[in-house]
C-alpha positions in Angstrom: 98.5 151.2 147.4 95.5 152.3 145.8 94.9 155.1 148.3 98.3 156.4 147.1 97.3 157.0 143.7 94.3 159.1 144.6 94.9 163.1 144.8 94.5 164.5 148.9 91.3 165.8 149.1 92.9 168.6 151.6 92.8 172.1 149.7 95.9 173.3 148.2 97.7 176.3 149.2 97.3 179.1 146.5 99.1 177.8 144.0 98.6 177.4 140.1 96.5 174.1 139.3 95.8 174.8 135.8 96.4 171.2 134.7 94.1 169.6 136.9 90.9 171.2 136.6 88.5 168.9 134.8 88.7 165.8 132.7 91.1 166.6 129.5 91.3 164.4 126.5 94.6 162.9 125.7 95.5 165.5 123.2 94.7 168.5 125.5 97.2 166.7 128.2 99.7 166.1 125.6 99.7 170.0 124.6 99.8 170.9 128.3 102.6 168.7 129.0 104.4 169.9 126.2 103.7 173.7 126.8 104.0 173.2 130.6 101.8 173.5 133.5 101.5 174.8 136.5 99.8 171.8 138.1 100.4 170.7 141.7 101.9 167.4 141.0 101.2 166.4 144.7 97.7 166.5 144.3 96.4 165.7 140.9 95.8 162.0 140.2 98.9 159.8 139.8 98.7 158.7 135.9 98.3 162.4 135.1 101.3 163.9 137.1 103.2 161.1 135.6 102.1 162.2 132.3 102.7 165.9 132.6 106.0 165.1 134.0 107.2 162.5 131.8 106.5 163.9 128.3 108.8 166.6 128.3 111.7 164.9 130.2 111.4 162.2 127.6 111.1 164.3 124.9 114.1 166.5 126.2 116.2 163.7 126.4 115.3 162.1 123.1 116.7 165.2 121.2 120.0 165.0 123.4 120.7 161.5 122.5 119.8 162.3 118.8 122.2 164.7 119.0 124.8 162.4 120.7 124.0 159.6 117.7 124.5 162.5 114.8 127.6 163.8 116.4 129.4 160.4 115.9 127.5 159.8 112.4 129.7 162.6 111.3 132.5 162.0 113.5 132.6 158.3 112.1 133.2 159.8 108.6 136.6 160.9 109.7 137.6 157.4 110.5 137.9 155.3 113.5 140.6 156.9 115.0 138.2 160.0 114.8 135.5 158.4 116.8 138.1 156.9 119.4 139.1 160.1 119.6 135.4 161.3 121.0 135.6 158.2 122.9 138.5 159.2 124.9 137.9 162.6 125.6 134.8 161.4 126.7 136.2 159.5 129.3 137.5 162.5 130.9 134.4 163.9 130.3 132.8 161.5 132.1 134.4 162.6 135.4 133.0 166.1 134.5 129.3 164.6 133.8 130.0 162.9 137.1 130.1 166.1 138.9 127.3 168.0 136.9 124.9 164.8 137.2 125.6 164.8 141.2 125.0 168.6 141.6 122.1 167.9 139.4 120.5 165.1 141.6 120.9 167.2 144.7 119.4 170.3 142.7 116.4 168.4 141.8 116.1 166.6 145.2 116.4 170.1 147.2 114.4 172.3 144.8 111.5 169.5 144.7 111.4 168.9 148.2 111.1 173.0 148.8 108.6 173.1 146.0 106.3 170.1 147.8 106.6 172.3 151.1 105.3 175.6 149.4 108.2 177.3 149.8 109.1 178.6 146.2 111.2 181.3 147.5 113.6 178.9 149.1 113.7 176.9 145.9 115.2 179.6 143.9 117.7 180.9 146.6 118.9 177.1 146.2 119.1 177.4 142.6 121.2 180.6 142.7 123.4 178.7 144.8 123.9 175.6 142.7 124.7 178.1 139.9 127.5 179.5 141.8 128.5 176.0 142.5 128.6 175.0 139.0 130.6 177.7 137.9 133.3 177.2 140.6 133.7 173.2 139.9 134.2 174.3 136.3 137.5 176.5 136.4 139.9 173.7 137.3 138.6 171.7 134.4 138.9 174.1 131.8 142.7 174.8 132.9 143.4 171.2 132.9 141.7 171.0 129.6 143.0 173.8 128.0 146.9 173.2 129.0 147.1 169.5 129.3 145.0 168.0 126.5 147.7 166.3 124.8 149.4 164.7 127.8 145.7 163.6 128.9 145.0 161.6 125.7 148.7 160.0 126.1 147.7 158.9 129.1 144.6 156.9 128.0 146.8 155.6 125.0 145.7 157.3 122.2 147.0 156.5 118.6 149.2 158.7 116.4 146.3 160.3 114.6 144.6 161.3 117.9 147.7 162.8 119.1 148.3 164.7 115.5 144.4 166.0 115.4 142.5 165.4 118.4 144.1 167.7 121.0 142.1 170.8 119.9 138.7 168.5 120.2 139.5 167.7 123.6 140.7 171.5 124.5 137.3 172.8 123.3 135.3 170.0 125.2 137.2 170.6 128.7 137.9 174.4 128.2 134.4 175.0 127.6 132.9 172.6 130.3 130.9 175.4 132.1 128.3 175.5 129.5 127.9 171.6 130.7 127.9 172.3 134.0 125.2 174.9 133.8 122.9 173.1 131.3 122.7 170.0 133.7 122.4 172.0 136.8 120.0 174.8 135.7 117.8 172.1 133.8 117.7 170.2 137.1 116.4 173.3 138.9 113.5 173.2 136.1 113.0 169.6 136.8 112.9 169.9 140.6 110.2 172.7 140.3 107.9 171.0 138.1 108.7 172.9 135.1 109.9 170.1 132.6 108.4 171.9 129.7 111.1 174.3 129.9 114.0 172.0 130.5 112.8 170.3 127.5 112.9 173.6 125.3 116.3 174.8 126.2 118.0 171.1 124.9 115.7 171.6 121.9 117.5 174.8 121.4 120.8 173.7 122.3 121.0 170.7 120.6 119.1 171.7 117.5 121.7 174.1 117.0 124.6 171.0 117.4 122.9 169.1 114.7 122.9 172.2 112.4 126.3 173.3 113.2 128.0 169.7 112.9 128.4 169.0 109.4 129.1 172.7 108.7 132.2 172.8 110.9 133.3 169.6 110.6 133.2 169.5 106.5 133.0 173.2 105.6 130.4 174.9 103.8 131.2 177.7 101.7 133.1 180.4 103.7 133.5 178.5 106.6 136.5 176.3 106.2 136.7 172.5 107.4 137.6 172.3 110.8 137.6 168.6 110.8 137.0 167.0 114.3 137.8 170.0 116.2 134.6 171.6 114.5 132.3 168.8 116.1 133.5 170.2 119.6 133.2 174.0 118.6 129.4 173.2 117.5 128.7 171.2 120.8 130.2 174.4 122.9 128.1 176.9 120.7 124.9 175.1 120.8 125.0 174.6 124.7 126.2 178.2 125.6 122.9 179.2 123.7 121.0 176.8 125.6 122.7 178.4 128.9 121.6 182.1 128.0 118.3 180.6 127.3 118.1 178.7 130.8 119.1 182.3 132.5 116.9 184.6 131.1 113.8 182.2 131.7 115.1 181.8 135.2 114.8 185.3 135.8 112.0 186.1 134.0 110.2 183.4 135.7 108.7 179.9 134.9 105.4 178.6 136.3 107.0 177.0 139.2 110.4 179.0 140.2 111.5 182.7 139.3 114.8 183.9 140.7 115.1 188.0 142.1 118.2 190.1 141.9 118.0 189.7 146.0 118.6 186.6 145.7 122.1 186.7 144.0 124.0 186.0 147.4 126.2 183.5 148.7 123.8 181.6 151.3 126.2 179.5 153.6 123.4 177.0 155.0 121.4 176.4 151.6 125.2 176.3 149.7 126.3 174.0 152.3 122.8 171.8 152.0 123.4 171.4 148.3 127.1 170.3 148.6 126.5 167.9 151.6 123.4 166.4 149.3 125.4 166.3 146.2 128.4 164.8 147.6 126.6 161.3 147.7 125.6 161.9 143.8 128.8 162.9 142.9 129.8 160.0 144.6 127.9 157.7 142.8 128.5 159.0 139.4 132.5 159.5 139.9 132.7 155.6 141.0 130.3 154.5 137.6 132.0 156.9 135.3 135.9 156.0 136.6 134.8 152.6 135.8 133.8 153.3 132.5 137.6 155.0 132.0 139.2 151.9 133.2 137.6 149.7 130.7 138.1 152.5 127.7 142.0 151.8 129.1 141.4 148.0 128.6 140.0 148.4 125.1 142.6 151.0 123.9 145.3 148.4 124.7 143.2 145.9 122.2 143.3 148.6 119.2 141.5 151.8 117.8 138.7 149.1 116.5 137.9 148.0 120.0 137.5 151.8 121.3 135.4 152.9 117.9 133.1 149.7 118.3 132.2 150.5 122.1 132.3 154.2 121.6 129.7 153.7 118.7 127.6 150.8 121.0 127.5 153.3 123.9 126.2 155.7 121.8 123.3 153.9 120.3 122.7 152.6 124.2 122.4 156.0 125.2 120.1 156.9 122.7 117.5 154.3 123.3 118.3 155.0 127.2 117.3 158.5 127.4 113.3 158.2 126.9 113.4 155.9 130.1 115.9 158.2 131.7 113.4 161.0 131.1 110.5 158.8 133.0 113.2 158.4 135.8 113.7 162.0 136.0 110.1 162.6 136.6 110.2 159.9 139.2 112.9 161.9 141.1 110.6 165.1 140.6 107.5 163.0 142.0 109.4 161.5 145.0 111.1 164.6 146.0 107.8 166.8 146.1 105.4 163.8 147.7 107.7 163.7 150.3 107.9 167.4 151.1 104.1 167.2 151.2 104.4 164.1 153.5 102.9 161.8 151.2 105.8 158.8 151.3 103.0 156.4 150.2 102.1 158.2 146.8 105.6 158.6 146.3 106.3 155.1 146.3 103.4 154.5 144.0 104.8 156.7 141.2 108.0 154.7 141.2 106.4 151.5 140.6 104.1 152.7 138.1 107.0 154.5 136.1 109.2 151.2 136.5 106.8 149.2 134.8 106.5 151.9 131.8 110.1 151.7 131.9 110.5 147.7 131.6 108.1 147.8 128.8 110.2 150.1 127.2 113.6 148.7 127.2 112.3 144.9 126.6 110.9 146.5 123.0 114.5 147.6 123.0 116.4 144.7 123.6 114.6 142.8 120.7 115.8 145.7 117.9 119.3 145.0 119.6 119.0 141.5 119.1 117.9 141.5 115.6 119.4 144.3 114.0 122.5 144.9 116.2 125.2 145.0 113.5 123.1 146.7 111.3 122.7 149.6 113.9 126.2 149.9 114.0 126.6 150.0 110.3 125.1 153.2 110.4 127.8 154.8 112.0 130.7 153.0 110.2 131.7 151.0 107.3 134.9 149.6 109.0 134.1 145.4 109.0 135.9 145.2 112.5 134.3 148.0 114.1 130.8 146.9 113.4 131.5 143.5 114.4 132.7 145.0 117.9 130.0 147.2 118.5 127.5 144.7 117.2 128.4 142.4 119.3 128.0 144.4 122.6 124.5 145.6 121.6 123.4 141.7 121.4 125.1 141.3 124.5 122.9 143.8 126.2 119.8 142.6 124.4 120.0 139.9 127.3 119.2 141.9 130.1 118.3 145.3 128.8 115.1 145.5 130.8 116.9 145.3 134.0 118.0 148.9 133.1 114.7 150.2 132.9 114.2 149.2 136.8 117.7 150.5 137.7 117.6 153.8 136.3 114.0 154.5 137.9 114.7 152.9 141.2 118.1 155.0 141.5 116.4 158.1 140.7 113.7 157.6 143.7 116.9 157.3 146.1 118.3 160.5 144.4 115.1 162.4 144.4 114.2 161.7 148.5 117.8 163.1 148.9 119.4 159.6 149.8 122.1 160.0 147.6 124.6 158.1 149.6 122.8 154.6 149.0 123.6 154.5 145.3 127.2 155.7 145.5 127.9 152.6 148.1 126.4 150.2 145.8 128.0 151.6 143.0 131.4 151.3 144.7 131.1 147.4 145.4 129.8 146.5 142.0 131.5 148.6 139.7 135.1 148.9 141.6 135.0 145.5 143.2 133.1 143.8 140.8 133.3 145.4 137.1 136.8 146.7 136.7 138.3 143.3 138.0 136.1 140.7 136.4 136.7 142.9 133.1 140.2 142.8 133.3 140.8 139.0 133.9 138.3 138.2 131.3 139.8 140.5 128.7 143.1 140.4 129.7 144.2 137.1 131.4 141.6 134.9 130.0 142.4 136.7 126.5 138.7 137.1 125.5 140.1 140.5 124.2 136.9 143.1 123.9 133.9 140.2 124.7 135.6 140.1 128.1 135.0 143.6 128.7 131.4 143.3 127.2 130.4 140.1 129.2 132.1 141.8 132.6 129.7 145.0 132.2 126.4 142.4 131.4 127.5 140.3 134.9 127.9 143.5 136.8 125.5 146.0 135.5 122.6 143.4 135.6 123.4 142.4 139.1 123.6 146.1 140.3 120.0 146.9 138.7 118.5 143.8 140.4 120.1 144.5 144.1 119.2 148.2 143.6 115.6 147.4 142.9 115.4 145.1 145.8 116.8 147.8 148.4 114.4 150.4 147.2 111.6 148.0 147.7 112.8 148.0 151.5 111.6 151.7 151.8 114.2 153.1 154.1 114.5 156.3 151.4 111.3 158.0 152.7 113.0 158.7 155.8 116.0 160.5 153.8 116.1 164.8 155.0 117.1 167.6 152.6 
């Protein structure tokens, strides 16, 4: 295992390695991570490779989760039904996210493998095909969202307030879904290439704009009228749309590892098919997991708006705390893909175990906060006693095995980074559809545990799937995946 963590002494091909020359202080490495570096992550010391990739990925997702929390904070001022509107809309957005994230997984794996093989031109071709796919997929979601928003909300059991005031929110969020798709996919290109600092800056801009515009458009300011919950959706579209423009500008201008040229703006059938094939597993695993969440939200909606609101706030807090762990897990995907491309499977595995221990330490610390401050955390976003009690209960239950999430995330990203996206799909199918949904329904409805039944069902199923996925990773068959 020790040898897997040392740099390969073979001279690297002509490729920038500015971050790997000579010893550097922690502060200089931090600056390099934030500014971006042309380092060859298959050759520099493992600790340095993890640091240079993980820092911008963690900072990127911390701001993403900060926006999610700020957004629900402002929406929470409009009442429990407004928060429930966000939760019900996100139930559908989760299907969109599943496709975007599935594509992103495939793109990261393919681009990282090509970079590891020193084929930067083919990595750029893959990036263009991924953008074509993202735009194509967004069209049917936009049409359904614009013209059938009310029907979708009614199907999820929305209350009268949501049907009267929340339709515009869903129309904006689903109608403008192309910016979500592109933001996910193009940032995946940068991560796979090793340009994690660019992905970080893009989300800084997008979410910074969201945070500034949210209170202005929701509550009004000067000549800007108060738009209520619809203003939150408009702010999101403006922020993310600006981020996509920045992504495209940098992609054609060129980052440190990847650049798209005009000659590459054509459909390449073989590359397109390869991305589609690789993405099917990623899309499948996300659809299984996120469609399971739709069923859970439907169960909670039958209990009441307070249950939906409490769960929505709890999941936003959970996502806020998990984003740093996701950032480190994304670094694992890049390192796995690039090192497998460079024919260094032992080094790829070593990177996953190192990041896994970092993730476990972080999520253990968060679990202590959840256990001690669960109600107070939810109270930051709602003053409704019922909402606080429900959301706080879920955070307390989460605290009992939160450290498993850290290992689960990094092991799943190891599979995805290797291009083995089908294995997590089958795992999710069993544990979410065959275990989580039936268990939550029986506990919540049949046994009358109400929202508590949903929370305990999630606890049992997600703790089990996390431990099983880590065990399967340890067997090592993911090293044989081809992309």
